[in-house]
C-alpha positions in Angstrom: 0.0 0.0 0.0 1.0 3.6 -0.4 1.1 4.1 3.4 3.5 1.1 3.8 5.7 2.3 1.0 5.9 5.8 2.6 6.8 4.3 6.0 9.6 2.1 4.5 11.0 5.1 2.6 10.6 7.7 5.3 12.1 5.6 8.1 15.2 4.8 6.2 18.4 6.8 6.9 20.4 5.9 3.8 19.9 4.8 0.2 17.0 2.8 -1.2 16.0 2.0 -4.8 12.6 2.0 -6.5 12.4 0.9 -10.1 9.0 2.1 -11.3 6.9 0.4 -14.0 7.5 1.9 -17.4 4.9 -0.4 -19.0 2.1 1.0 -16.9 3.2 4.5 -17.6 3.3 3.9 -21.3 -0.1 2.2 -21.2 -1.4 5.3 -19.5 -0.1 7.4 -22.3 2.8 8.8 -20.3 0.5 10.9 -18.0 1.1 11.9 -14.4 -1.6 9.6 -13.1 0.3 6.5 -14.2 3.8 7.7 -13.5 6.2 7.3 -10.6 4.3 7.2 -7.3 5.4 10.0 -5.0 3.8 10.3 -1.5 2.0 13.6 -0.8 2.4 14.4 2.9 -0.3 16.7 4.4 1.3 19.7 6.1 -0.1 18.7 9.6 0.9 15.0 9.5 3.8 13.3 11.2 5.5 10.0 10.8 6.4 8.5 14.2 6.1 11.9 15.8 8.3 13.7 13.2 7.3 15.9 10.3 8.6 14.6 6.9 9.3 16.8 3.9 9.4 15.0 0.5 11.5 16.2 -2.4 11.2 14.8 -5.9 13.9 15.6 -8.5 13.2 14.6 -12.1 14.0 16.2 -15.4 10.6 15.0 -16.9 8.2 16.6 -14.4 7.2 19.1 -17.1 6.4 22.0 -14.8 7.1 24.3 -17.8 4.5 22.8 -20.0 1.3 24.7 -19.1 -0.8 26.1 -16.3 -2.2 22.5 -15.8 1.3 20.8 -15.6 0.4 19.0 -12.4 -3.0 17.6 -13.5 -3.5 13.9 -13.5 -4.1 13.7 -17.3 -1.1 15.8 -18.2 1.9 14.2 -19.7 4.5 13.9 -17.0 6.4 11.8 -14.6 4.9 12.5 -11.1 2.0 10.5 -9.7 1.5 12.5 -6.5 -0.7 10.6 -4.1 -2.1 11.7 -0.7 -0.7 9.2 1.9 -4.0 9.4 3.9 -6.5 8.9 1.0 -4.3 7.7 -1.9 -6.1 10.2 -4.1 -4.2 12.1 -6.8 -3.0 15.5 -5.8 -2.9 18.2 -8.5 0.4 20.0 -8.2 -0.2 22.7 -10.8 0.6 26.2 -9.6 -2.4 27.6 -7.8 -3.7 24.1 -6.8 -3.4 22.5 -3.4 -1.2 25.3 -2.1 1.4 24.9 -4.8 3.4 27.8 -6.1 6.2 28.0 -8.6 9.8 29.1 -8.1 12.9 29.0 -10.3 16.5 28.2 -9.5 19.8 28.4 -11.3 19.4 28.8 -15.1 16.9 26.1 -16.1 15.3 24.6 -13.0 11.7 25.0 -12.0 10.3 24.2 -8.5 6.7 23.7 -7.2 6.3 23.7 -3.5 3.1 23.7 -1.3 1.7 25.3 1.8 -0.8 22.4 2.2 1.6 19.5 1.5 5.2 19.0 2.7 6.2 18.4 -0.9 8.8 20.0 -3.1 8.8 19.0 -6.8 11.8 19.9 -8.9 12.0 19.9 -12.6 15.8 19.2 -12.5 18.2 20.0 -15.2 21.3 18.0 -15.9 23.1 21.2 -17.1 22.5 23.0 -13.8 23.3 19.8 -11.9 26.7 19.3 -13.7 27.6 23.0 -13.5 26.9 23.6 -9.8 28.3 21.3 -7.1 25.7 22.5 -4.6 22.8 22.1 -6.9 20.7 19.5 -5.1 21.9 20.2 -1.6 21.1 24.0 -1.9 17.5 23.3 -3.0 17.0 20.8 -0.2 18.4 23.2 2.3 16.3 26.1 1.1 12.9 24.3 1.4 13.3 22.0 4.4 12.6 23.2 7.9 14.4 22.6 11.2 13.5 19.3 12.9 12.0 17.7 9.8 13.0 14.3 8.4 13.9 14.8 4.7 12.9 12.2 2.2 14.4 12.7 -1.3 13.2 10.8 -4.4 15.9 11.1 -7.1 15.6 10.3 -10.7 18.7 9.0 -12.5 18.9 9.4 -16.3 19.1 13.1 -17.3 18.9 14.2 -13.6 22.1 13.0 -12.0 23.5 10.7 -14.8 24.0 12.0 -18.4 23.5 8.6 -20.2 20.6 6.1 -20.5 21.5 2.5 -21.1 18.0 1.2 -21.7 17.2 3.8 -24.4 20.8 3.6 -25.8 21.3 7.3 -25.2 24.7 8.7 -24.5 25.7 12.2 -23.3 25.0 13.8 -26.7 21.4 12.5 -26.9 20.7 13.3 -23.3 21.9 16.8 -23.8 19.8 17.4 -26.9 16.7 16.1 -25.1 17.4 18.4 -22.2 17.8 21.4 -24.4 14.6 20.7 -26.3 12.8 20.8 -22.9 13.4 24.5 -22.5 13.5 25.5 -26.2 10.2 27.1 -27.2 8.4 27.1 -30.6 6.6 30.4 -31.2 4.2 30.3 -34.2 4.0 33.5 -36.3 0.6 32.2 -37.3 -1.2 28.8 -36.9 0.6 26.1 -39.0 0.6 22.3 -39.4 3.5 20.0 -38.7 4.0 16.5 -40.3 6.8 14.2 -39.3 7.4 10.9 -41.0 4.2 8.8 -41.2 2.7 10.4 -38.1 -0.6 12.2 -38.1 -0.4 16.0 -38.8 -0.6 18.3 -35.8 -1.7 21.9 -35.8 0.5 24.4 -33.9 -1.4 27.5 -32.7 0.4 28.7 -29.6 3.7 28.7 -27.9 4.9 25.4 -26.6 8.1 23.5 -25.7 9.8 21.9 -28.7 10.1 18.6 -26.8 6.3 18.6 -26.1 5.6 19.1 -29.8 7.9 16.2 -30.6 6.1 14.0 -28.0 2.7 14.9 -29.4 3.9 13.9 -32.9 5.5 10.6 -31.7 2.4 9.6 -29.7 4.4 7.3 -27.5 6.3 5.6 -30.3 9.7 5.0 -28.7 11.2 4.1 -32.1 10.6 7.6 -33.4 12.0 9.2 -30.2 15.0 6.8 -30.2 16.0 7.7 -33.8 15.3 11.4 -33.4 18.3 12.4 -31.1 20.9 12.8 -33.8 22.2 16.2 -34.9 21.2 15.9 -38.5 17.6 14.8 -37.6 17.2 17.5 -34.9 18.5 20.1 -37.3 16.1 19.0 -40.0 13.2 19.2 -37.5 14.2 22.6 -36.3 14.6 24.1 -39.8 11.2 22.8 -40.7 9.7 24.6 -37.7 11.6 27.8 -38.5 9.7 28.1 -41.8 6.5 29.1 -39.8 7.7 29.9 -36.3 10.5 31.4 -34.2 12.5 29.4 -31.7 13.7 30.8 -28.3 14.7 29.8 -24.8 11.8 29.6 -22.3 11.7 32.7 -20.2 13.8 34.8 -22.7 12.3 36.7 -25.6 15.4 36.5 -27.8 15.2 34.0 -30.7 17.9 31.7 -32.1 18.6 29.8 -35.3 19.4 26.1 -35.6 23.1 27.0 -36.0 23.1 29.0 -32.8 21.3 26.2 -31.0 24.0 23.7 -31.9 26.7 26.2 -31.0 25.3 26.3 -27.5 25.0 22.5 -27.5 28.7 22.2 -28.4 29.6 24.5 -25.6 27.6 22.5 -23.1 29.1 19.3 -24.3 32.6 20.6 -23.8 31.7 21.8 -20.2 30.3 18.4 -19.4 33.3 16.6 -20.7 35.6 18.8 -18.6 33.7 18.1 -15.4 33.5 14.4 -16.0 37.3 14.2 -16.8 38.0 15.6 -13.4 36.4 12.6 -11.7 36.6 9.6 -13.9 35.3 7.3 -11.2 32.0 9.1 -11.2 31.1 7.5 -14.6 29.0 10.5 -15.8 27.3 11.0 -12.4 27.0 14.7 -11.3 29.3 15.7 -8.5 26.3 17.6 -7.0 24.6 14.2 -6.4 27.4 12.9 -4.3 27.5 16.2 -2.3 23.8 16.1 -1.6 23.9 12.4 -0.7 26.7 13.0 1.8 24.7 15.9 3.4 21.6 13.7 3.7 23.5 10.7 5.1 25.2 12.9 7.8 21.7 14.1 8.9 20.3 10.5 8.9 17.8 11.5 6.2 16.3 9.2 3.6 17.2 9.0 -0.1 15.3 6.9 -2.7 16.6 6.5 -6.2 13.4 6.3 -8.3 13.8 5.5 -12.0 12.1 3.8 -14.9 15.6 3.1 -16.3 18.1 0.4 -15.6 21.1 2.4 -14.5 20.2 2.5 -10.8 22.8 -0.2 -9.9 25.6 1.8 -11.5 24.6 4.7 -9.2 24.3 2.4 -6.1 27.8 1.0 -6.6 29.3 4.4 -6.5 27.1 5.9 -3.9 26.1 3.4 -1.2 28.0 2.9 2.0 27.5 -0.8 1.5 25.9 -1.7 -1.8 25.1 -5.2 -0.6 22.6 -3.8 1.9 20.7 -1.5 -0.4 17.0 -2.5 -0.6 15.7 -2.6 -4.2 12.0 -2.4 -4.8 10.4 -3.1 -8.2 6.9 -1.7 -8.8 4.3 -3.9 -10.6 7.0 -6.3 -11.7 4.5 -8.7 -13.3 3.6 -5.9 -15.8 7.1 -5.3 -17.0 8.0 -5.9 -20.6 10.5 -8.7 -21.5 13.0 -6.0 -22.5 12.8 -4.2 -19.1 12.9 -7.5 -17.1 16.1 -8.5 -19.0 17.7 -5.1 -18.6 16.9 -5.2 -14.9 18.7 -8.5 -14.5 21.6 -7.5 -16.7 22.5 -4.4 -14.7 23.4 -6.6 -11.7 25.5 -8.8 -13.9 27.4 -5.9 -15.6 29.5 -5.0 -12.5 30.4 -7.1 -9.5 29.5 -6.0 -6.0 32.5 -4.7 -4.0 33.8 -6.9 -1.2 31.7 -6.6 2.0 33.1 -4.2 4.6 35.1 -5.8 7.5 33.3 -6.9 10.7 34.7 -6.1 14.1 33.9 -7.8 17.3 31.3 -5.9 19.3 30.3 -3.8 16.4 27.8 -6.1 14.6 27.5 -5.4 10.9 29.3 -2.0 11.0 31.7 -1.0 8.3 34.3 1.6 8.7 32.0 4.5 8.0 29.4 3.2 10.4 32.0 2.6 13.2 32.8 6.3 13.0 29.1 7.2 13.1 28.7 5.0 16.2 31.6 6.6 18.0 30.3 10.0 17.2 27.0 9.0 18.7 28.9 7.6 21.7 27.1 4.2 21.7 28.4 0.7 22.3 27.4 -2.9 22.3 23.8 -3.8 21.4 22.9 -0.1 21.1 25.6 0.3 18.4 24.2 -2.7 16.6 20.7 -1.2 16.7 21.9 2.2 15.4 24.0 0.8 12.7 21.1 -1.4 11.5 19.2 1.8 10.9 22.0 3.9 9.4 23.6 1.4 7.1 22.9 1.1 3.4 19.9 -1.2 3.5 17.6 1.4 5.0 14.6 0.5 7.2 
């Protein structure tokens, strides 16, 4: 149940993993109502006597789409459900106490006065360019004495590749830039792409939303689209009847100018990644936020449709062997997703388990330090380490 899931997640004090069901989301036409389940916590509720504030970072929340971006039927990634009623909670600005903020260059945030929820349309460019990206947002919106529960997407949010879609850094970056590139019709016009039905464009919208409307959930079209020559052809087609510009900025750009910016971002991303090869394309800002949350004994849940979660766990968890993995609606998964899920665990071996020391139970080195800082010993140390180690719960 939703309540049980919330309890498992909120009572953890380290890393957990939820792999959500892509098949159900696709069946539901990629709408919020069938997407990743995120607990909505009423502002006056507490879990075991403590207030819990829930953060959700994902590049596909689509807060920039429209005034109804948080509606159940809107295309998006956040299935926000009230933990007391399990009913859907509309997180559009102006609904259920939600208001909109912005951060850094391309990040949008919806937060509520009625729910202890902060929803962040994350941006991999901001995340890779600012080492305090995630931690600064958490620090700004959490309140003293609260337990923080962070749900974190992987691909395009903290990791600039996607193994299940076969997307590398170049494709991820193109998709990200299309999310805040805006098509501005000079007058209503029609768009046809391949053998897909024609769509009429009458008002401003994000280029990626237009592409999604054209594709109508056909992953083959989307998979083949993220190549420079294809993207350039699509943009030049739009430019015959519309202007293109960055969301929030009135200035326009050509396809050549778009790809000049793309090249600059790619170079910046390569430079950051080369400084820490062991990160394997994972943003430094993720590790900094994770460390902050672990020190405060807060909860972190990696929540993804993709199959790169294990890669992140191996490079993030105190003890990867004790991380709890939860698969949602596993019986509904496609054969492709089931196979990819199994293969990720075979791709890299688990590290050797941390050493055990007499009188310290299952503690590894990091947990021994934590126990000493807490000045506990014996059975009390075992109890505390059982809570604070990687398996959470």
